[in-house]
C-alpha positions in Angstrom: -107.0 19.5 174.8 -108.8 21.5 172.2 -111.0 24.2 173.6 -109.7 23.9 177.2 -107.9 26.7 178.9 -104.8 25.9 180.9 -104.9 27.3 184.5 -101.7 27.4 186.5 -102.5 26.6 190.2 -99.0 27.0 191.6 -95.5 27.9 190.5 -92.1 27.8 192.2 -90.7 31.3 191.3 -87.6 30.8 193.5 -86.7 27.6 191.6 -87.1 29.4 188.3 -84.9 32.3 189.5 -82.0 30.1 190.9 -82.0 27.3 188.4 -82.3 26.8 184.6 -85.5 24.8 184.0 -84.9 22.4 181.1 -88.2 20.6 181.1 -91.6 21.3 182.5 -94.2 18.6 183.3 -98.0 18.8 183.6 -99.8 16.6 186.1 -103.3 16.4 187.3 -106.0 14.2 188.9 -109.6 13.4 188.1 -112.1 13.2 191.0 -115.0 10.8 190.6 -117.7 9.6 192.8 -118.8 11.3 196.1 -115.7 13.6 196.4 -116.4 15.4 193.2 -119.0 18.2 193.2 
């Protein structure tokens, strides 16, 4: 991931306030074909 900026799309602030987050995960999808612009 060199040279790419990380953009946070959504975050659950209530979960971070009420619970201790031990681990964070990153997930994504790649659009190919006609659905990608």
